[in-house]
All heavy atoms as an XYZ file, in Angstrom:
1031
protein
N     114.462    139.503     40.111
C     114.908    139.173     38.778
C     114.349    137.810     38.388
O     114.334    136.880     39.175
C     116.429    139.160     38.743
C     116.975    138.912     37.383
S     118.767    139.088     37.438
C     119.182    138.015     36.126
N     113.923    137.679     37.188
C     113.371    136.428     36.703
C     114.502    135.452     36.407
O     115.580    135.822     35.972
C     112.557    136.679     35.438
C     111.432    137.638     35.673
C     110.161    136.903     35.718
N     109.108    137.768     36.193
C     107.934    137.798     35.663
N     107.653    137.050     34.637
N     107.011    138.558     36.171
N     114.200    134.175     36.640
C     115.194    133.130     36.490
C     114.610    132.042     35.586
O     113.806    131.226     36.034
C     115.544    132.576     37.878
C     116.603    131.536     37.867
N     117.925    131.832     37.652
C     116.544    130.194     38.043
C     118.624    130.726     37.710
N     117.802    129.721     37.939
N     114.968    132.044     34.310
C     114.463    131.055     33.376
C     115.333    129.811     33.448
O     116.556    129.900     33.434
C     114.465    131.602     31.947
C     113.475    132.698     31.740
C     113.857    134.018     31.846
C     112.157    132.407     31.451
C     112.942    135.037     31.665
C     111.233    133.419     31.263
C     111.638    134.733     31.370
N     114.688    128.662     33.516
C     115.417    127.399     33.565
C     114.939    126.499     32.437
O     114.009    126.834     31.703
C     115.176    126.684     34.908
O     113.791    126.342     35.014
C     115.585    127.549     36.082
N     115.554    125.360     32.348
C     115.134    124.365     31.379
C     113.693    123.941     31.650
O     112.906    123.730     30.718
C     116.067    123.147     31.449
C     115.639    121.912     30.682
C     115.715    122.179     29.190
C     116.489    120.733     31.060
N     113.329    123.867     32.909
C     111.979    123.430     33.260
C     110.927    124.472     32.885
O     109.795    124.114     32.581
C     111.901    123.063     34.745
C     112.625    121.790     35.039
C     113.908    121.802     35.535
C     112.031    120.576     34.783
C     114.589    120.624     35.782
C     112.686    119.397     35.020
C     113.977    119.412     35.526
N     111.298    125.739     32.876
C     110.379    126.770     32.395
C     109.985    126.490     30.954
O     108.808    126.531     30.596
C     111.047    128.154     32.490
O     111.472    128.384     33.830
C     110.098    129.244     32.056
N     110.966    126.153     30.155
C     110.692    125.861     28.751
C     109.989    124.521     28.567
O     109.195    124.357     27.644
C     111.989    125.933     27.944
C     112.581    127.305     27.946
C     113.765    127.570     28.606
C     111.937    128.354     27.312
C     114.301    128.843     28.622
C     112.463    129.639     27.326
C     113.646    129.878     27.987
N     110.259    123.555     29.452
C     109.540    122.279     29.379
C     108.060    122.454     29.709
O     107.199    121.856     29.058
C     110.174    121.250     30.321
C     111.518    120.693     29.886
C     112.090    119.787     30.969
C     111.381    119.941     28.582
N     107.766    123.278     30.730
C     106.369    123.574     31.049
C     105.681    124.250     29.863
O     104.554    123.922     29.508
C     106.258    124.494     32.268
C     106.665    123.888     33.587
C     107.572    124.531     34.415
C     106.124    122.690     34.029
C     107.945    123.999     35.633
C     106.491    122.148     35.251
C     107.402    122.806     36.043
O     107.762    122.272     37.239
N     106.373    125.211     29.265
C     105.810    125.919     28.112
C     105.587    124.977     26.932
O     104.542    125.031     26.276
C     106.727    127.064     27.687
C     106.645    128.335     28.490
C     107.732    129.307     28.049
C     105.286    128.971     28.352
N     106.549    124.123     26.649
C     106.429    123.201     25.520
C     105.279    122.226     25.732
O     104.507    121.950     24.799
C     107.739    122.440     25.325
N     105.144    121.714     26.938
C     104.038    120.793     27.223
C     102.695    121.517     27.103
O     101.732    120.958     26.561
C     104.198    120.192     28.618
N     102.627    122.752     27.586
C     101.397    123.527     27.467
C     101.038    123.817     26.022
O      99.869    123.735     25.627
N     102.041    124.138     25.216
C     101.793    124.396     23.794
C     101.305    123.136     23.098
O     100.381    123.182     22.277
C     103.076    124.957     23.119
C     102.967    124.926     21.606
C     103.350    126.366     23.609
N     101.900    121.997     23.423
C     101.462    120.734     22.812
C     100.015    120.410     23.179
O      99.228    119.994     22.314
C     102.380    119.591     23.234
S     104.016    119.677     22.506
N      99.657    120.592     24.434
C      98.271    120.316     24.844
C      97.300    121.299     24.201
O      96.199    120.919     23.790
C      98.147    120.356     26.366
C      98.819    119.217     27.125
C      98.628    119.412     28.627
C      98.289    117.877     26.691
N      97.708    122.568     24.107
C      96.849    123.557     23.460
C      96.671    123.240     21.980
O      95.557    123.322     21.453
C      97.446    124.971     23.623
O      97.630    125.238     25.009
C      96.542    126.021     23.028
N      97.760    122.861     21.320
C      97.672    122.504     19.902
C      96.796    121.284     19.693
O      96.021    121.213     18.723
C      99.069    122.255     19.341
N      96.878    120.324     20.591
C      96.037    119.134     20.497
C      94.568    119.495     20.691
O      93.696    119.016     19.958
C      96.467    118.097     21.532
C      95.726    116.776     21.523
C      95.999    116.027     20.225
C      96.138    115.938     22.707
N      94.300    120.357     21.660
C      92.912    120.726     21.938
C      92.309    121.566     20.818
O      91.143    121.393     20.459
C      92.830    121.491     23.257
N      93.083    122.480     20.265
C      92.543    123.378     19.255
C      92.721    122.861     17.832
O      92.046    123.325     16.917
C      93.204    124.751     19.380
C      92.990    125.467     20.716
C      93.746    126.774     20.739
C      91.516    125.671     20.988
N      93.611    121.903     17.643
C      93.900    121.423     16.304
C      92.960    120.355     15.786
O      92.861    120.142     14.582
N      92.273    119.682     16.682
C      91.358    118.619     16.272
C      89.916    119.073     16.479
O      89.471    119.223     17.617
C      91.613    117.341     17.072
C      92.958    116.739     16.794
N      93.271    116.138     15.611
C      94.072    116.656     17.558
C      94.514    115.701     15.654
N      95.023    116.012     16.830
N      89.167    119.258     15.425
C      87.789    119.750     15.577
C      86.821    118.682     16.097
O      85.757    119.015     16.580
C      87.410    120.179     14.158
C      88.282    119.364     13.274
C      89.559    119.140     14.026
N      87.195    117.423     16.044
C      86.280    116.347     16.430
C      86.398    115.954     17.900
O      85.828    114.949     18.307
C      86.526    115.113     15.554
C      86.263    115.402     14.095
O      85.513    116.319     13.764
N      86.888    114.642     13.232
N      87.119    116.703     18.678
C      87.284    116.385     20.097
C      86.028    116.815     20.849
O      85.478    117.895     20.612
C      88.511    117.098     20.683
C      89.784    116.575     20.022
C      88.606    116.907     22.178
C      91.039    117.270     20.492
N      85.599    115.971     21.776
C      84.439    116.304     22.610
C      84.749    117.551     23.446
O      85.903    117.812     23.795
C      84.094    115.134     23.524
N      83.716    118.292     23.763
C      83.883    119.561     24.472
C      84.530    119.374     25.838
O      85.392    120.162     26.227
C      82.524    120.261     24.619
C      82.610    121.667     25.135
C      83.334    122.599     24.166
O      83.364    122.387     22.967
N      83.920    123.643     24.705
N      84.138    118.330     26.576
C      84.720    118.135     27.909
C      86.200    117.759     27.819
O      86.986    118.154     28.676
C      83.938    117.105     28.708
C      83.886    115.752     28.053
O      84.263    115.581     26.891
N      83.398    114.774     28.785
N      86.609    117.020     26.778
C      88.031    116.712     26.606
C      88.821    117.953     26.223
O      89.946    118.143     26.667
C      88.208    115.629     25.541
C      87.703    114.240     25.898
C      87.904    113.296     24.734
C      88.396    113.721     27.131
N      88.213    118.791     25.397
C      88.871    120.035     24.998
C      89.080    120.935     26.213
O      90.145    121.522     26.383
C      88.035    120.760     23.941
C      88.732    121.933     23.309
C      87.897    122.552     22.218
C      87.988    121.666     20.990
N      87.497    122.313     19.774
N      88.081    121.014     27.077
C      88.198    121.822     28.290
C      89.274    121.257     29.207
O      90.092    121.999     29.764
C      86.836    121.920     29.009
C      85.886    122.782     28.188
C      86.995    122.476     30.413
C      84.456    122.772     28.685
N      89.310    119.929     29.343
C      90.323    119.288     30.183
C      91.727    119.584     29.664
O      92.625    119.932     30.435
C      90.094    117.764     30.230
O      88.796    117.505     30.744
C      91.127    117.079     31.096
N      91.924    119.446     28.362
C      93.236    119.723     27.778
C      93.634    121.188     27.947
O      94.788    121.488     28.277
C      93.247    119.337     26.304
C      93.257    117.843     25.994
C      93.002    117.613     24.522
C      94.558    117.217     26.426
N      92.690    122.093     27.743
C      93.000    123.516     27.879
C      93.261    123.913     29.330
O      94.122    124.752     29.600
C      91.886    124.363     27.272
C      91.781    124.304     25.746
C      90.559    125.073     25.264
C      93.047    124.831     25.093
N      92.539    123.313     30.274
C      92.790    123.599     31.691
C      94.172    123.089     32.093
O      94.935    123.785     32.772
C      91.683    122.996     32.584
C      92.091    122.972     34.040
C      90.392    123.771     32.405
N      94.512    121.869     31.657
C      95.833    121.331     31.973
C      96.933    122.154     31.314
O      97.992    122.372     31.911
C      95.927    119.870     31.546
C      95.091    118.973     32.420
O      94.780    119.307     33.557
N      94.701    117.838     31.898
N      96.691    122.634     30.096
C      97.667    123.509     29.442
C      97.805    124.814     30.222
O      98.915    125.325     30.399
C      97.245    123.786     28.009
N      96.692    125.354     30.707
C      96.737    126.576     31.507
C      97.519    126.393     32.792
O      98.275    127.285     33.201
N      97.350    125.246     33.434
C      98.108    124.970     34.654
C      99.595    124.861     34.338
O     100.447    125.334     35.102
C      97.569    123.693     35.345
C      98.461    123.272     36.491
C      96.155    123.915     35.841
N      99.925    124.255     33.203
C     101.334    124.188     32.788
C     101.888    125.575     32.484
O     103.038    125.876     32.826
C     101.487    123.265     31.580
C     101.398    121.771     31.892
C     101.168    120.984     30.616
C     102.642    121.307     32.606
N     101.092    126.442     31.854
C     101.526    127.822     31.611
C     101.743    128.560     32.937
O     102.700    129.318     33.086
C     100.518    128.589     30.760
C     100.416    128.117     29.338
C      99.175    128.031     28.718
C     101.533    127.774     28.605
C      99.062    127.607     27.408
C     101.433    127.342     27.295
C     100.199    127.264     26.698
O     100.090    126.851     25.407
N     100.853    128.341     33.887
C     101.003    128.955     35.208
C     102.274    128.458     35.894
O     103.014    129.248     36.486
C      99.773    128.664     36.074
C      99.788    129.223     37.475
C      99.757    130.757     37.434
C      98.607    128.694     38.269
N     102.535    127.160     35.806
C     103.757    126.607     36.402
C     104.992    127.177     35.730
O     106.004    127.441     36.397
C     103.752    125.082     36.303
N     104.930    127.397     34.421
C     106.091    127.982     33.742
C     106.316    129.419     34.199
O     107.462    129.848     34.369
C     105.934    127.920     32.222
O     104.963    128.824     31.785
N     105.250    130.157     34.408
C     105.398    131.534     34.899
C     105.916    131.538     36.337
O     106.805    132.326     36.683
C     104.065    132.266     34.816
N     105.393    130.659     37.177
C     105.843    130.613     38.571
C     107.285    130.142     38.690
O     108.002    130.563     39.600
C     104.933    129.699     39.393
C     103.521    130.211     39.654
C     102.701    129.152     40.376
C     103.546    131.495     40.451
N     107.711    129.279     37.781
C     109.073    128.758     37.872
C     110.127    129.820     37.549
O     111.309    129.605     37.803
C     109.256    127.554     36.957
O     109.241    127.941     35.604
N     109.712    130.943     37.007
C     110.673    132.015     36.736
C     110.961    132.859     37.964
O     111.947    133.589     37.985
C     110.171    132.946     35.619
O     108.961    133.568     36.034
C     109.951    132.196     34.327
N     110.122    132.774     38.986
C     110.317    133.557     40.197
C     111.249    132.833     41.163
O     111.304    131.611     41.207
C     108.977    133.842     40.884
C     108.100    134.760     40.091
C     106.999    134.271     39.408
C     108.378    136.116     40.019
C     106.181    135.112     38.682
C     107.567    136.973     39.295
C     106.471    136.466     38.618
N     111.948    133.625     41.944
C     112.933    133.084     42.871
C     112.283    132.248     43.984
O     112.871    131.281     44.448
C     113.757    134.214     43.468
C     114.945    133.715     44.224
C     116.070    134.698     44.376
N     116.555    135.344     43.187
C     117.390    134.789     42.295
N     117.774    133.566     42.458
N     117.813    135.467     41.265
N     111.061    132.590     44.405
C     110.434    131.848     45.506
C     110.192    130.392     45.140
O     110.150    129.531     46.009
C     109.128    132.508     45.960
C     107.959    132.285     45.047
C     107.156    131.166     45.183
C     107.658    133.203     44.056
C     106.067    130.964     44.348
C     106.584    133.008     43.215
C     105.784    131.881     43.356
N     110.030    130.102     43.862
C     109.807    128.721     43.415
C     111.032    127.866     43.762
O     110.905    126.774     44.290
C     109.573    128.750     41.905
C     109.166    127.475     41.262
C     109.992    126.546     40.721
C     107.848    126.982     41.051
N     109.275    125.519     40.185
C     107.949    125.763     40.376
C     106.592    127.477     41.362
C     106.842    125.019     40.006
C     105.495    126.725     40.997
C     105.621    125.516     40.332
N     112.189    128.391     43.465
C     113.443    127.699     43.748
C     113.743    127.723     45.251
O     114.201    126.726     45.813
C     114.563    128.373     42.957
C     115.894    127.715     43.059
N     116.170    126.502     42.489
C     117.034    128.111     43.663
C     117.412    126.173     42.734
N     117.958    127.139     43.440
N     113.463    128.844     45.885
C     113.764    128.995     47.304
C     112.901    128.089     48.181
O     113.345    127.649     49.237
C     113.586    130.456     47.740
C     114.567    131.406     47.114
C     115.999    131.111     47.497
O     116.269    130.680     48.604
N     116.906    131.314     46.562
N     111.674    127.791     47.757
C     110.825    126.913     48.566
C     111.400    125.508     48.641
O     111.346    124.861     49.695
C     109.401    126.884     48.011
O     109.381    126.303     46.722
N     111.968    125.030     47.558
C     112.615    123.713     47.589
C     113.843    123.759     48.488
O     114.083    122.828     49.259
C     112.992    123.254     46.156
C     113.762    121.952     46.189
C     111.756    123.113     45.300
N     114.583    124.854     48.435
C     115.757    124.988     49.296
C     115.374    125.034     50.768
O     116.033    124.426     51.614
C     116.548    126.242     48.915
C     117.175    126.267     47.528
C     117.829    127.614     47.273
C     118.162    125.147     47.381
N     114.291    125.761     51.089
C     113.833    125.819     52.484
C     113.372    124.449     52.965
O     113.654    124.049     54.097
C     112.705    126.830     52.630
C     113.171    128.254     52.760
C     112.035    129.165     53.198
N     110.883    129.103     52.300
C     110.736    129.845     51.214
N     111.659    130.710     50.885
N     109.659    129.725     50.467
N     112.645    123.728     52.115
C     112.199    122.391     52.498
C     113.385    121.454     52.703
O     113.375    120.618     53.609
C     111.263    121.809     51.439
C     109.924    122.477     51.436
O     109.506    123.070     52.424
N     109.240    122.412     50.306
N     114.398    121.585     51.887
C     115.591    120.767     52.043
C     116.306    121.109     53.345
O     116.802    120.222     54.037
C     116.526    120.988     50.846
C     117.697    120.058     50.796
C     117.305    118.641     50.455
O     116.255    118.385     49.889
N     118.146    117.699     50.810
N     116.345    122.387     53.708
C     116.985    122.792     54.962
C     116.202    122.281     56.168
O     116.794    121.882     57.177
C     117.115    124.309     55.016
N     114.869    122.282     56.073
C     114.044    121.771     57.171
C     114.201    120.273     57.358
O     113.983    119.755     58.437
C     112.576    122.094     56.934
C     112.209    123.462     57.429
C     110.713    123.649     57.364
N     110.485    124.692     56.372
C     109.507    124.736     55.499
N     108.617    123.789     55.495
N     109.387    125.714     54.655
N     114.577    119.570     56.304
C     114.732    118.124     56.401
C     115.893    117.715     57.288
O     115.899    116.611     57.813
C     114.948    117.516     55.004
C     113.710    117.291     54.181
C     114.086    116.745     52.821
C     112.767    116.336     54.871
N     116.848    118.595     57.456
C     118.012    118.248     58.286
C     117.618    117.976     59.728
O     118.296    117.233     60.427
C     119.040    119.372     58.221
C     119.647    119.508     56.861
C     120.749    120.549     56.835
N     121.123    120.760     55.444
C     121.119    121.934     54.843
N     120.784    123.012     55.515
N     121.468    122.039     53.578
N     116.520    118.583     60.193
C     116.072    118.392     61.569
C     115.159    117.186     61.729
O     114.807    116.834     62.849
C     115.332    119.638     62.066
C     116.210    120.876     62.018
O     117.448    120.717     62.116
O     115.663    121.978     61.885
N     114.774    116.557     60.656
C     113.834    115.440     60.686
C     114.570    114.124     60.900
O     115.767    114.020     60.645
C     113.043    115.363     59.366
C     112.286    116.608     59.023
C     111.070    116.748     59.854
C     110.311    118.002     59.416
N     109.184    118.288     60.208
N     113.842    113.105     61.365
C     114.457    111.776     61.483
C     114.877    111.245     60.107
O     114.396    111.685     59.069
C     113.338    110.908     62.062
C     112.321    111.846     62.582
C     112.490    113.138     61.872
N     115.759    110.259     60.131
C     116.331    109.727     58.882
C     115.268    109.144     57.968
O     115.334    109.305     56.746
C     117.391    108.677     59.202
N     114.259    108.470     58.518
C     113.246    107.845     57.662
C     112.441    108.903     56.916
O     112.057    108.707     55.767
C     112.329    106.922     58.460
C     111.414    107.626     59.415
C     111.660    107.948     60.702
C     110.102    108.114     59.125
N     110.592    108.610     61.248
C     109.615    108.715     60.305
C     109.293    108.101     57.998
C     108.354    109.302     60.369
C     108.045    108.678     58.074
C     107.582    109.267     59.249
N     112.196    110.057     57.551
C     111.470    111.126     56.866
C     112.321    111.775     55.782
O     111.829    112.091     54.706
C     111.012    112.199     57.862
C     109.678    111.918     58.469
C     109.208    113.079     59.322
O     110.001    113.682     60.042
N     107.927    113.376     59.259
N     113.604    111.961     56.078
C     114.499    112.522     55.058
C     114.562    111.607     53.845
O     114.506    112.067     52.706
C     115.904    112.706     55.637
C     116.051    113.891     56.531
C     117.520    114.187     56.781
N     118.267    113.024     57.250
C     118.603    112.793     58.508
N     118.253    113.643     59.444
N     119.291    111.730     58.834
N     114.684    110.312     54.093
C     114.763    109.364     52.981
C     113.462    109.315     52.199
O     113.467    109.235     50.969
C     115.116    107.970     53.498
C     116.522    107.913     54.048
O     117.363    108.729     53.691
N     116.773    106.960     54.924
N     112.331    109.351     52.899
C     111.041    109.299     52.208
C     110.830    110.535     51.345
O     110.389    110.430     50.203
C     109.893    109.149     53.216
C     108.555    109.110     52.542
C     108.141    107.975     51.871
C     107.722    110.215     52.556
C     106.912    107.937     51.236
C     106.492    110.193     51.918
C     106.089    109.036     51.261
N     111.152    111.702     51.883
C     110.980    112.941     51.120
C     111.929    112.973     49.923
O     111.593    113.510     48.874
C     111.206    114.180     52.031
C     110.173    114.215     53.143
C     111.183    115.465     51.233
C     108.746    114.362     52.677
N     113.078    112.367     50.057
C     114.023    112.305     48.942
C     113.540    111.346     47.862
O     113.687    111.611     46.670
C     115.405    111.857     49.451
O     115.827    112.757     50.477
C     116.432    111.865     48.341
N     112.931    110.244     48.272
C     112.489    109.217     47.328
C     111.108    109.529     46.742
O     110.788    109.079     45.645
C     112.498    107.842     48.020
C     113.930    107.459     48.371
C     111.878    106.772     47.156
C     114.041    106.224     49.226
N     110.300    110.316     47.418
C     108.922    110.581     46.980
C     108.819    111.112     45.551
O     107.982    110.615     44.781
C     108.234    111.525     47.963
N     109.627    112.096     45.132
C     109.504    112.536     43.731
C     109.811    111.425     42.726
O     109.170    111.331     41.682
C     110.520    113.676     43.612
C     110.709    114.158     44.991
C     110.533    112.974     45.874
N     110.777    110.568     43.055
C     111.085    109.451     42.155
C     109.919    108.465     42.084
O     109.611    107.934     41.016
C     112.353    108.737     42.616
C     113.611    109.542     42.396
S     115.075    108.653     42.879
C     115.299    109.246     44.540
N     109.275    108.234     43.223
C     108.108    107.354     43.235
C     106.947    107.942     42.443
O     106.248    107.226     41.720
C     107.664    107.079     44.675
C     108.553    106.159     45.496
C     108.068    106.109     46.941
C     108.580    104.779     44.895
N     106.746    109.241     42.569
C     105.680    109.901     41.818
C     105.925    109.774     40.320
O     105.011    109.443     39.557
C     105.563    111.383     42.242
C     105.010    111.483     43.655
C     104.693    112.161     41.270
C     105.071    112.871     44.246
N     107.160    110.010     39.902
C     107.491    109.896     38.480
C     107.286    108.469     38.002
O     106.657    108.227     36.962
C     108.934    110.372     38.223
C     109.049    111.871     38.449
C     109.384    110.009     36.813
C     110.471    112.387     38.459
N     107.800    107.502     38.752
C     107.706    106.103     38.339
C     106.257    105.629     38.283
O     105.839    104.989     37.306
C     108.517    105.227     39.286
N     105.476    105.931     39.321
C     104.082    105.478     39.342
C     103.260    106.138     38.241
O     102.404    105.486     37.624
C     103.454    105.754     40.704
C     103.919    104.845     41.835
C     103.341    105.310     43.172
C     103.530    103.412     41.562
N     103.524    107.401     37.982
C     102.793    108.093     36.919
C     103.114    107.485     35.563
O     102.216    107.248     34.749
C     103.125    109.592     36.924
O     102.861    110.119     38.230
C     102.304    110.341     35.905
N     104.384    107.208     35.323
C     104.773    106.603     34.052
C     104.258    105.175     33.912
O     103.802    104.773     32.839
C     106.295    106.627     33.893
C     106.915    107.987     33.640
C     108.434    107.884     33.616
C     106.410    108.575     32.346
N     104.319    104.406     34.997
C     103.869    103.018     34.949
C     102.370    102.930     34.691
O     101.902    102.004     34.023
C     104.268    102.279     36.255
C     103.520    100.981     36.440
C     105.761    102.034     36.270
N     101.611    103.873     35.185
C     100.165    103.839     34.942
C      99.771    104.493     33.626
O      98.834    104.045     32.969
C      99.395    104.513     36.094
O      99.849    105.859     36.246
C      99.577    103.758     37.391
N     100.480    105.553     33.219
C     100.066    106.305     32.029
C     100.491    105.644     30.722
O      99.697    105.593     29.775
C     100.617    107.724     32.089
N     101.709    105.149     30.650
C     102.206    104.615     29.376
C     101.418    103.397     28.913
O     100.996    103.355     27.757
C     103.724    104.352     29.449
C     104.453    105.693     29.502
C     104.200    103.530     28.256
C     105.941    105.598     29.666
N     101.178    102.390     29.763
C     100.369    101.270     29.265
C      98.946    101.679     28.876
O      98.396    101.154     27.904
C     100.340    100.285     30.435
C     101.519    100.632     31.249
C     101.724    102.095     31.077
N      98.377    102.626     29.610
C      97.039    103.097     29.284
C      97.028    103.786     27.921
O      96.122    103.570     27.108
C      96.538    104.047     30.371
C      95.071    104.340     30.259
O      94.322    103.454     29.803
O      94.664    105.455     30.632
N      98.028    104.605     27.665
C      98.118    105.293     26.369
C      98.334    104.303     25.223
O      97.715    104.420     24.164
C      99.253    106.318     26.391
C      98.992    107.582     27.186
C     100.290    108.358     27.397
C      97.978    108.446     26.492
N      99.197    103.319     25.442
C      99.477    102.349     24.387
C      98.274    101.449     24.134
O      97.944    101.146     22.982
C     100.735    101.527     24.747
C     100.936    100.364     23.790
C     101.967    102.423     24.762
N      97.598    101.017     25.192
C      96.436    100.136     25.030
C      95.277    100.822     24.327
O      94.495    100.179     23.643
C      95.966     99.605     26.379
C      96.917     98.561     26.927
O      97.672     97.945     26.184
N      96.887     98.380     28.227
N      95.146    102.123     24.506
C      94.053    102.858     23.865
C      94.506    103.574     22.597
O      93.823    104.484     22.120
C      93.427    103.859     24.841
C      92.691    103.183     25.942
N      93.244    102.977     27.174
C      91.453    102.644     25.982
C      92.378    102.350     27.948
N      91.279    102.137     27.247
N      95.672    103.188     22.078
C      96.179    103.690     20.808
C      96.275    105.221     20.783
O      95.902    105.861     19.803
C      95.336    103.175     19.642
C      96.082    103.234     18.337
O      97.302    103.326     18.328
N      95.346    103.184     17.250
N      96.749    105.788     21.874
C      96.972    107.225     22.002
C      95.703    108.022     21.689
O      95.753    109.043     20.992
C      98.128    107.683     21.126
C      99.433    107.139     21.605
C      99.972    105.929     21.287
C     100.335    107.742     22.529
N     101.151    105.743     21.944
C     101.415    106.845     22.711
C     100.352    108.944     23.199
C     102.476    107.124     23.542
C     101.415    109.213     24.025
C     102.463    108.314     24.191
N      94.591    107.566     22.202
C      93.320    108.269     22.004
C      93.341    109.594     22.766
O      94.040    109.752     23.766
C      92.162    107.409     22.482
N      92.560    110.528     22.292
C      92.536    111.862     22.899
C      92.067    111.799     24.348
O      92.565    112.547     25.189
C      91.615    112.782     22.085
O      92.005    112.730     20.718
C      91.714    114.206     22.572
N      91.148    110.910     24.634
C      90.639    110.789     26.008
C      91.741    110.337     26.957
O      91.860    110.861     28.065
C      89.477    109.807     26.037
C      88.815    109.693     27.372
C      87.615    108.778     27.316
C      86.946    108.700     28.664
N      85.762    107.851     28.631
N      92.568    109.406     26.539
C      93.652    108.949     27.418
C      94.767    109.984     27.494
O      95.421    110.096     28.530
C      94.212    107.599     26.944
O      94.592    107.697     25.580
C      93.207    106.497     27.131
N      94.975    110.736     26.422
C      95.967    111.811     26.477
C      95.516    112.885     27.465
O      96.318    113.415     28.238
C      96.216    112.409     25.076
C      96.925    111.386     24.199
C      97.036    113.685     25.158
C      97.080    111.804     22.767
N      94.239    113.197     27.462
C      93.714    114.184     28.420
C      93.884    113.689     29.856
O      94.225    114.468     30.748
C      92.248    114.469     28.127
N      93.658    112.399     30.064
C      93.857    111.849     31.402
C      95.318    111.830     31.818
O      95.657    112.060     32.975
N      96.198    111.555     30.870
C      97.631    111.502     31.173
C      98.248    112.892     31.298
O      99.330    113.029     31.860
C      98.357    110.709     30.100
N      97.585    113.908     30.802
C      98.159    115.252     30.859
C      98.245    115.780     32.289
O      99.085    116.631     32.582
C      97.364    116.215     29.988
O      96.053    116.369     30.462
N      97.411    115.277     33.173
C      97.508    115.659     34.587
C      98.814    115.117     35.166
O      99.514    115.795     35.918
C      96.295    115.128     35.379
C      96.443    115.409     36.853
C      95.020    115.732     34.840
N      99.147    113.890     34.781
C     100.387    113.288     35.247
C     101.619    113.991     34.728
O     102.679    113.968     35.352
N     101.490    114.636     33.577
C     102.612    115.357     32.998
C     103.079    116.478     33.926
O     104.288    116.672     34.124
C     102.223    115.919     31.633
C     103.282    116.660     30.849
C     104.456    115.742     30.547
C     102.687    117.200     29.573
N     102.144    117.185     34.519
C     102.506    118.242     35.459
C     103.193    117.654     36.692
O     104.201    118.187     37.164
C     101.277    119.050     35.870
C     101.536    120.169     36.869
C     102.389    121.258     36.239
C     100.236    120.745     37.370
N     102.674    116.546     37.197
C     103.302    115.900     38.353
C     104.731    115.467     38.039
O     105.633    115.629     38.859
C     102.488    114.677     38.776
C     101.143    114.930     39.431
C     100.393    113.619     39.617
C     101.338    115.618     40.758
N     104.931    114.919     36.853
C     106.258    114.461     36.471
C     107.223    115.639     36.366
O     108.349    115.579     36.864
C     106.192    113.678     35.143
C     105.503    112.332     35.372
C     107.582    113.477     34.550
C     105.208    111.572     34.103
N     106.786    116.716     35.734
C     107.675    117.867     35.560
C     108.025    118.537     36.890
O     109.176    118.897     37.114
C     107.049    118.881     34.599
C     107.086    118.487     33.128
C     106.301    119.493     32.298
C     108.499    118.381     32.630
N     107.047    118.689     37.762
C     107.326    119.308     39.069
C     108.253    118.422     39.889
O     109.199    118.910     40.527
C     106.005    119.602     39.824
C     106.272    119.984     41.261
C     105.237    120.705     39.122
N     108.016    117.113     39.868
C     108.874    116.196     40.617
C     110.285    116.176     40.053
O     111.265    116.158     40.803
C     108.290    114.786     40.595
O     107.030    114.760     41.206
N     110.405    116.179     38.742
C     111.732    116.197     38.120
C     112.468    117.494     38.443
O     113.685    117.488     38.683
C     111.613    116.014     36.615
N     111.735    118.596     38.478
C     112.371    119.866     38.823
C     112.867    119.853     40.265
O     113.963    120.327     40.557
C     111.411    121.026     38.604
C     112.056    122.371     38.809
C     111.140    123.526     38.469
O     109.926    123.326     38.338
O     111.660    124.641     38.338
N     112.080    119.292     41.174
C     112.529    119.189     42.561
C     113.774    118.324     42.680
O     114.704    118.665     43.410
C     111.418    118.630     43.440
C     110.341    119.604     43.747
C     109.337    119.031     44.732
O     109.420    117.880     45.128
N     108.391    119.846     45.130
N     113.795    117.203     41.979
C     114.976    116.348     41.999
C     116.194    117.075     41.444
O     117.304    116.946     41.972
C     114.719    115.068     41.199
C     113.798    114.049     41.837
C     113.487    112.937     40.856
C     114.416    113.494     43.105
N     115.990    117.839     40.386
C     117.094    118.582     39.780
C     117.633    119.635     40.738
O     118.851    119.777     40.894
C     116.635    119.225     38.472
C     117.701    119.971     37.759
C     118.711    119.287     37.093
C     117.715    121.357     37.753
C     119.716    119.981     36.422
C     118.699    122.050     37.099
C     119.703    121.363     36.425
N     116.760    120.372     41.393
C     117.200    121.410     42.341
C     117.936    120.780     43.514
O     118.980    121.259     43.941
C     115.999    122.252     42.817
C     115.447    123.089     41.667
C     116.407    123.166     43.975
C     114.137    123.769     41.973
N     117.410    119.661     44.015
C     118.073    118.987     45.138
C     119.426    118.430     44.733
O     120.345    118.413     45.537
C     117.180    117.885     45.681
C     116.013    118.439     46.448
C     115.148    117.345     47.006
N     114.038    117.942     47.730
C     112.923    117.316     47.995
N     112.753    116.066     47.605
N     111.970    117.919     48.655
N     119.563    117.978     43.500
C     120.872    117.466     43.069
C     121.874    118.615     42.947
O     123.068    118.427     43.197
C     120.751    116.727     41.742
O     120.498    117.610     40.682
N     121.411    119.795     42.589
C     122.305    120.952     42.546
C     122.750    121.359     43.940
O     123.877    121.806     44.116
C     121.619    122.134     41.864
C     121.499    121.998     40.376
C     120.853    123.230     39.769
O     120.082    123.920     40.409
N     121.151    123.473     38.502
N     121.880    121.175     44.931
C     122.232    121.513     46.308
C     123.345    120.587     46.804
O     124.278    121.035     47.454
C     120.993    121.395     47.231
C     119.964    122.436     46.842
C     121.379    121.530     48.687
C     118.627    122.235     47.517
N     123.231    119.309     46.469
C     124.218    118.327     46.931
C     125.592    118.577     46.320
O     126.609    118.218     46.896
C     123.738    116.920     46.618
C     122.587    116.525     47.479
C     122.193    115.093     47.250
N     120.814    114.919     47.673
C     119.862    114.417     46.919
N     120.136    113.980     45.718
N     118.646    114.302     47.375
N     125.632    119.153     45.118
C     126.914    119.413     44.464
C     127.498    120.640     45.089
O     128.508    120.920     45.373
C     126.747    119.624     42.979
C     126.314    118.384     42.255
C     126.034    118.654     40.782
O     126.061    119.787     40.331
N     125.747    117.621     40.043
């Protein structure tokens, strides 16, 4: 059975925004258009995969395997998604603001968007496990 979550719709919304940006501006260079469309395709793929049960179950299995690991590994794996989100935002936002939200910087930051969404989804699933 398919399982739609908030993150399924976030992946879809981000993919639609990137697709609209790539197809809506005729003056975009071909390589930037390809980059935006590929990143949108990866987001569409992530939205489709997030509807399957194995997507959620893999995080649960990884969380169960962590119980056998030393404390430093458990803590690192718990903190890693937060670090990924923070580092991606710290590097992407100033770059976007300094370049006045240019299409080239948006294309570069769109890769980070997938990392942020996947990391946030993992954090959300793990917080549900703890409750």
